[in-house]
C-alpha positions in Angstrom: 3.6 -28.2 -34.8 4.1 -25.6 -32.0 2.3 -26.4 -28.7 0.3 -23.1 -28.9 -1.2 -24.3 -32.2 -2.7 -27.2 -30.5 -4.4 -25.1 -27.8 -8.2 -25.4 -27.6 -10.5 -22.4 -27.1 -10.9 -23.3 -23.5 -7.1 -23.2 -23.1 -7.0 -19.7 -24.5 -9.7 -18.7 -22.0 -8.0 -20.3 -19.0 -4.3 -19.5 -19.8 -4.4 -16.0 -18.2 -5.7 -17.5 -15.0 -3.0 -20.2 -15.1 -0.3 -17.6 -15.7 -1.6 -15.6 -12.7 -1.7 -18.7 -10.4 1.8 -19.6 -11.4 3.1 -16.1 -10.4 5.1 -15.9 -7.1 2.9 -13.2 -5.7 -0.5 -14.6 -6.7 -1.3 -16.1 -3.3 -0.3 -13.0 -1.4 -2.2 -10.9 -4.0 -5.4 -12.8 -3.4 -4.9 -12.6 0.3 -4.5 -8.9 0.0 -7.6 -8.6 -2.2 -9.7 -10.6 0.3 -8.5 -8.3 3.1 -9.4 -5.2 1.1 -12.9 -6.6 0.3 -13.5 -7.4 4.0 -12.5 -3.9 5.1 -14.6 -2.2 2.4 -17.6 -4.5 3.2 -17.3 -4.0 7.0 -17.2 -0.2 6.6 -19.9 0.2 4.0 -23.7 0.6 4.4 -23.8 -3.2 4.0 -21.7 -3.8 7.1 -24.6 -5.5 8.9 -24.7 -8.2 6.2 -21.0 -8.8 6.6 -21.3 -9.6 10.3 -24.6 -11.5 9.8 -23.1 -13.8 7.2 -20.2 -14.9 9.3 -22.3 -15.2 12.5 -24.8 -17.4 10.7 -25.2 -20.7 12.5 -24.3 -23.8 10.5 -25.4 -27.2 11.8 -23.7 -30.5 10.8 -25.0 -33.8 12.2 -24.3 -37.5 11.5 -26.3 -39.8 13.7 -25.7 -38.9 17.4 -22.9 -36.6 16.5 -24.0 -32.9 16.0 -21.8 -29.9 15.6 -23.3 -26.4 15.7 -21.0 -23.5 15.0 -21.1 -20.2 13.2 -19.8 -19.9 9.7 -16.8 -18.0 11.1 -16.0 -20.9 13.4 -16.3 -23.4 10.6 -13.8 -21.4 8.6 -11.4 -20.9 11.5 -11.7 -24.4 13.1 -12.5 -26.4 10.0 -11.3 -24.8 6.7 -8.1 -23.6 8.4 -7.3 -27.2 9.2 -6.2 -27.6 5.6 -3.8 -24.6 6.1 -2.3 -26.2 9.2 -2.1 -29.6 7.5 0.0 -27.9 4.7 2.1 -26.2 7.3 2.7 -29.6 8.9 3.7 -31.1 5.5 6.1 -28.2 4.9 7.7 -28.6 8.3 8.2 -32.4 7.8 9.7 -31.8 4.4 12.1 -29.2 5.6 13.2 -31.3 8.6 13.7 -34.4 6.4 15.3 -32.9 3.3 15.2 -29.1 3.4 16.7 -26.2 5.2 16.1 -27.7 8.7 17.7 -31.1 8.0 20.8 -30.4 10.0 21.6 -28.5 13.2 24.0 -26.2 11.3 21.6 -25.3 8.6 18.7 -24.8 11.1 20.8 -22.7 13.5 20.3 -19.3 11.9 16.6 -19.4 11.2 16.0 -21.1 14.5 17.8 -18.3 16.4 16.0 -15.6 14.3 12.6 -17.2 14.9 13.3 -17.6 18.6 14.1 -13.9 18.9 11.2 -13.0 16.7 8.9 -14.8 19.1 10.4 -13.9 22.5 11.0 -10.1 22.0 7.5 -9.3 20.6 5.8 -11.3 23.3 7.8 -9.5 26.0 7.0 -6.1 24.5 3.3 -7.0 24.3 3.3 -8.0 27.9 5.1 -4.8 28.9 2.4 -2.8 27.3 -0.4 -5.0 28.6 0.5 -5.7 32.2 -3.1 -6.3 33.4 -4.6 -9.8 33.4 -7.5 -8.8 31.1 -5.3 -8.0 28.1 -2.1 -9.9 28.9 -3.4 -13.0 27.2 -2.6 -11.3 23.8 1.1 -11.7 24.1 1.1 -14.5 21.5 -0.5 -12.4 18.8 2.6 -10.5 17.6 4.8 -13.6 17.6 3.7 -14.9 14.2 5.0 -14.2 10.7 2.8 -14.6 7.7 4.9 -16.6 5.2 2.6 -16.0 2.2 2.7 -12.2 2.6 6.3 -12.0 3.6 7.5 -14.1 0.6 5.1 -12.2 -1.6 6.7 -8.9 -0.7 10.2 -10.3 -1.1 9.2 -11.6 -4.6 8.5 -8.0 -5.7 12.2 -7.4 -5.7 12.7 -10.4 -8.1 16.3 -11.4 -8.9 17.8 -8.6 -6.8 17.2 -10.8 -3.7 20.0 -13.4 -3.0 18.9 -17.0 -2.9 20.4 -17.3 0.6 18.1 -14.5 1.8 15.0 -16.2 0.4 16.0 -19.5 2.0 16.6 -17.7 5.3 13.1 -16.1 5.3 11.4 -19.3 4.3 13.1 -21.4 7.0 12.5 -18.6 9.5 8.8 -18.5 8.8 8.5 -22.3 9.0 10.3 -22.4 12.4 8.0 -19.5 13.4 5.0 -21.6 12.5 6.3 -24.4 14.7 6.5 -21.9 17.6 3.0 -20.6 16.9 1.6 -24.2 16.9 3.3 -24.9 20.2 2.0 -21.7 21.7 -1.6 -22.5 20.6 -1.4 -26.1 21.9 0.1 -25.1 25.3 -1.3 -21.7 26.1 -4.6 -21.3 24.2 -6.2 -24.7 24.8 -9.5 -24.9 26.7 -10.4 -27.3 29.4 -9.5 -30.8 28.1 -11.9 -33.7 27.8 -9.6 -36.7 28.5 -11.6 -39.4 26.8 -11.9 -37.5 23.5 -8.2 -36.7 23.6 -7.3 -40.3 24.2 -9.5 -41.3 21.2 -7.8 -38.7 19.0 -4.4 -39.9 20.2 -5.3 -43.6 19.5 -6.4 -42.7 15.9 -3.3 -40.7 15.3 -1.2 -43.7 16.5 -3.1 -45.8 14.1 -2.2 -43.4 11.3 1.5 -43.7 12.3 1.2 -47.5 12.3 -0.3 -47.5 8.8 2.6 -45.3 7.6 5.1 -47.9 9.1 3.1 -50.7 7.4 3.5 -49.0 4.0 0.0 -47.6 3.5 0.1 -45.0 0.7 -3.6 -44.3 0.3 -4.5 -40.6 0.7 -8.1 -41.6 1.2 -7.3 -43.7 4.3 -5.3 -40.8 5.8 -8.1 -38.3 5.0 -10.7 -40.5 6.8 -8.4 -41.0 9.8 -7.5 -37.3 9.8 -11.2 -36.3 9.8 -11.8 -38.6 12.8 -8.8 -37.2 14.6 -10.0 -33.6 13.9 -13.5 -34.5 15.4 -11.9 -36.0 18.4 -9.7 -33.0 19.1 -12.7 -30.7 18.4 -14.6 -32.5 21.2 -11.5 -32.7 23.5 -11.0 -28.9 24.0 -7.5 -29.0 22.3 -7.7 -26.8 19.3 -8.8 -28.9 16.4 -6.4 -27.5 13.9 -3.6 -29.1 15.8 -5.0 -32.4 14.7 -4.2 -31.3 11.1 -0.6 -30.7 12.0 -0.2 -34.1 13.7 -1.8 -35.9 10.7 0.7 -34.2 8.4 3.5 -35.9 10.3 1.8 -39.3 9.7 1.9 -38.9 5.9 4.6 -41.1 4.3 7.6 -39.3 2.9 9.2 -42.3 1.3 9.0 -43.3 -2.3 8.6 -46.8 -3.6 11.1 -46.6 -6.4 14.6 -45.1 -6.5 16.1 -43.1 -9.4 17.9 -45.9 -11.1 14.9 -48.2 -11.0 12.7 -45.4 -12.2 14.9 -44.7 -15.2 15.0 -48.4 -16.1 11.2 -48.9 -15.9 10.5 -45.6 -17.7 12.7 -46.6 -20.6 11.1 -50.0 -20.8 7.6 -48.5 -20.8 8.6 -46.0 -23.5 9.9 -49.0 -25.6 6.5 -50.8 -25.1 4.6 -47.6 -26.2 6.7 -47.3 -29.4 6.0 -51.0 -30.1 2.2 -50.7 -29.8 2.2 -47.3 -31.6 2.3 -43.8 -30.4 -1.3 -42.5 -29.8 -2.4 -39.9 -32.3 -3.8 -36.6 -31.0 -7.5 -36.3 -30.1 -8.2 -40.1 -30.5 -9.0 -42.7 -27.9 -6.2 -45.0 -26.8 -6.2 -48.6 -27.9 -6.3 -51.2 -25.1 -2.5 -51.9 -25.5 -1.7 -48.1 -25.4 -4.0 -47.7 -22.4 -2.2 -50.4 -20.5 1.2 -48.7 -21.1 -0.1 -45.3 -20.1 -1.7 -46.7 -16.9 1.6 -48.4 -16.1 3.4 -45.0 -16.6 0.9 -43.3 -14.2 1.6 -46.0 -11.5 5.4 -45.5 -12.0 5.1 -41.8 -11.6 3.0 -42.2 -8.5 5.5 -44.7 -7.0 8.4 -42.2 -7.7 6.7 -39.4 -5.7 6.2 -39.6 -1.9 2.6 -39.2 -0.7 3.8 -36.1 1.2 4.9 -34.4 -1.9 1.8 -35.4 -3.9 -0.5 -34.0 -1.2 1.5 -30.8 -0.8 1.3 -30.3 -4.6 -2.5 -30.7 -4.6 -3.3 -28.8 -1.4 -1.0 -25.7 -1.7 -3.0 -24.1 -4.5 -6.3 -24.8 -2.6 -4.9 -23.3 0.5 -3.4 -20.3 -1.3 -6.3 -19.5 -3.6 -9.3 -20.5 -1.4 -8.7 -21.3 2.2 -6.5 -18.2 3.2 -8.6 -15.7 1.2 -11.7 -17.1 2.8 -10.1 -16.8 6.2 -9.0 -13.2 5.5 -12.5 -12.3 4.2 -14.1 -13.6 7.4 -11.6 -12.2 9.9 -10.3 -8.9 8.5 -13.5 -6.9 8.6 -12.4 -4.2 11.1 -14.2 -0.9 11.5 -12.2 2.0 10.2 -14.5 4.7 11.6 -13.6 7.8 13.5 -12.4 5.7 16.4 -9.8 3.7 14.4 -6.9 6.0 15.1 -7.8 6.4 18.8 -8.0 2.5 19.0 -4.3 2.4 18.0 -3.5 4.1 21.3 -5.3 1.3 23.3 -2.9 -1.0 25.1 -4.1 -4.1 23.2 -3.6 -2.6 19.7 -0.4 -0.8 20.7 1.0 -4.0 22.1 0.5 -5.8 18.8 1.8 -2.9 16.6 5.0 -2.5 18.7 5.4 -6.2 19.0 5.2 -6.8 15.3 7.1 -3.7 14.0 9.7 -3.2 16.7 9.8 -6.6 18.4 10.2 -8.6 15.3 13.0 -6.5 13.9 14.9 -6.4 17.2 14.3 -10.1 18.0 15.1 -11.6 14.6 18.1 -9.4 13.8 19.5 -9.5 17.4 19.3 -13.2 17.9 20.6 -13.9 14.4 23.6 -11.6 15.0 24.3 -13.3 18.3 24.1 -16.8 16.7 26.7 -15.8 14.1 28.8 -13.8 16.5 29.2 -16.8 18.9 29.9 -19.3 16.1 26.6 -21.2 16.3 25.5 -20.3 12.8 26.7 -18.9 9.5 25.4 -15.9 7.5 24.3 -17.2 4.1 26.7 -16.6 1.2 26.1 -13.2 -0.5 23.8 -12.0 2.3 24.5 -8.8 4.2 23.3 -7.7 7.7 21.3 -4.9 6.1 19.5 -7.5 4.1 18.9 -9.6 7.2 17.5 -6.4 8.8 15.1 -6.0 5.8 13.9 -9.6 6.2 13.6 -9.1 10.0 11.3 -6.2 9.3 9.2 -8.3 6.9 8.9 -10.8 9.8 6.5 -8.2 11.3 3.9 -9.2 8.8 1.9 -11.3 11.1 -1.4 -11.4 9.3 -2.9 -15.0 9.1 -1.5 -16.7 12.2 -1.8 -13.5 14.2 -5.5 -13.1 13.4 -5.9 -16.8 14.3 -4.2 -16.4 17.7 -6.1 -13.2 18.4 -9.4 -15.1 18.0 -8.2 -17.6 20.7 -6.5 -15.0 23.0 -9.4 -12.6 23.4 -12.8 -14.0 24.3 -14.2 -10.4 24.4 -15.1 -9.2 20.9 -14.0 -5.7 21.7 -10.5 -6.8 22.6 -10.3 -9.0 19.5 -11.3 -6.1 17.3 -8.5 -3.9 18.9 -6.0 -6.7 18.3 -7.1 -6.9 14.6 -6.5 -3.1 14.3 -3.0 -3.7 15.6 -2.4 -6.6 13.3 -3.4 -4.7 10.2 -1.4 -1.6 11.0 1.7 -3.5 12.3 1.7 -5.8 9.3 1.2 -2.9 6.8 4.0 -0.8 8.3 6.3 -3.8 8.5 5.7 -4.6 4.8 6.2 -1.1 3.6 9.3 -0.4 5.7 10.8 -3.9 5.1 10.4 -3.4 1.3 12.1 -0.1 1.6 15.0 -1.4 3.6 15.5 -4.3 1.2 15.4 -2.0 -1.9 18.3 -0.1 -0.5 20.1 -3.1 0.7 20.0 -5.0 -2.7 21.1 -4.0 -6.1 19.6 -4.9 -9.5 21.8 -7.3 -11.5 23.9 -5.5 -14.1 
C-alpha cells in the first residue's frame, strides 16, 4: 500500500504546513512577513496599540527573586536567548566537524567576515564622529544568516555548493564577531558576585559534560540559572546562552559499527516477536524492542545535534518572527526619507551596503592573493561579490545591537530605518549580481 493511502485526515490538513516548513526559504519568509506586519501595524491608526503592547510591563517572581521588564525586553533578553543558544550550537558544530574545523577551511570565511566587520564599523564611525552617535559602529557589522541564505535559495541549483558553504561559514564567523562585540563593548556596569555565580554554574555544566551527563533537562536547568546570573550581573544575558551551547556534549555513545550490529540484532528480535500491525497497540515484547531501538537511536546522536534539530524550527518559526514583530515597527511617515540623511541612519546604510561589499570582497581577495586561503571550486569572484552584497542584510543581529548601542529611543529608531533600507538594498542588489553571475543548469 502506498504511504499516501495510509494518511489520516489530520495528515492531509497538516501536510501543506509541513511542506512549507521544509522549504529552504520558509524561515526567511516568516521573518519577512513579521517585519511587514510590524511596519503596517506601526504605521496604521492602531499604531498606539503596537507600542503599548510591547511596552507592557511583565513581572516574574519566584520567592525573593523578582524580574520586572517590558514585553519587548522579555523578547530581546529572554526569548532571543534561544536564538543565541542555537547560534552557539552551530558554531560548536562547525568548529568540531564543519566548515571551520581546520585553519585552511576557515581562512576564507574568516578573512571575509573580518573585512565585513572592520570596514562597515570604520565607515559608520567616519559618518558618526560625535560621541553621541559613535556608539552605533557595531550595528552594520552583522549579517542575518536566515535572510541571506533565504535570498540565495531563491536561485536554487544555479548557486554552486562552494558558494553556499562560503556564505554559511561567513555568517557563522560573523555571528562570533557580533557576540564578542556585544560582550566587550555593549556590556553595562558589571556586578562581580553575580558574574562569579554565573561562571561557577557554567563551570559545573562543563564538568557534567566531562563526566558524561547527557540529560537535556539538566543542562536546561543550569542554563536558566546561568541566564539569571548574567541578567543580574550586567553582562548581556543572551551571552549565557552562547556559553551554555559550548557546554552541550557533542560526543555519541555508540560508533557506526556498534550501531549497525545492535540495530540488526534488534530488527531480528522484532521479527521474532512479530511485526506490529498498523493501528494496534504493541504487545509487551514488541514494546520492549521498540524502546530499545529508541535508546539506540538516542545513543547514536550527540545531544548537540538532537537539541539543534529540536530548536532550529522553534527559533526559525517563532523566536525570530516574534523578535521582528517587536522590533521592526518603524514609522514610515513623511519624515522617513529625511531620516535617511541623518548621520545615524546614513552610517548604517553605508556600512551595510558599501562596507560589507568592500570588506568581504576585499579581505577575501587578499587572503587568496597572498596564499592564505583558496577560492572554492566552481566559484568566481563575481559570485563572491554577490555574496558579499548579501552580507549587507544585517537585520536580526543589527536590530539587536542597535537596541544596546542607542539608549535614546530617537537614535534607535534612526538606526532601525538604516537597517531596513540597507538590508533591503543589499538583498535586491545582491540577488541581481548573483543572477548575472550564475547560470541555470542546462
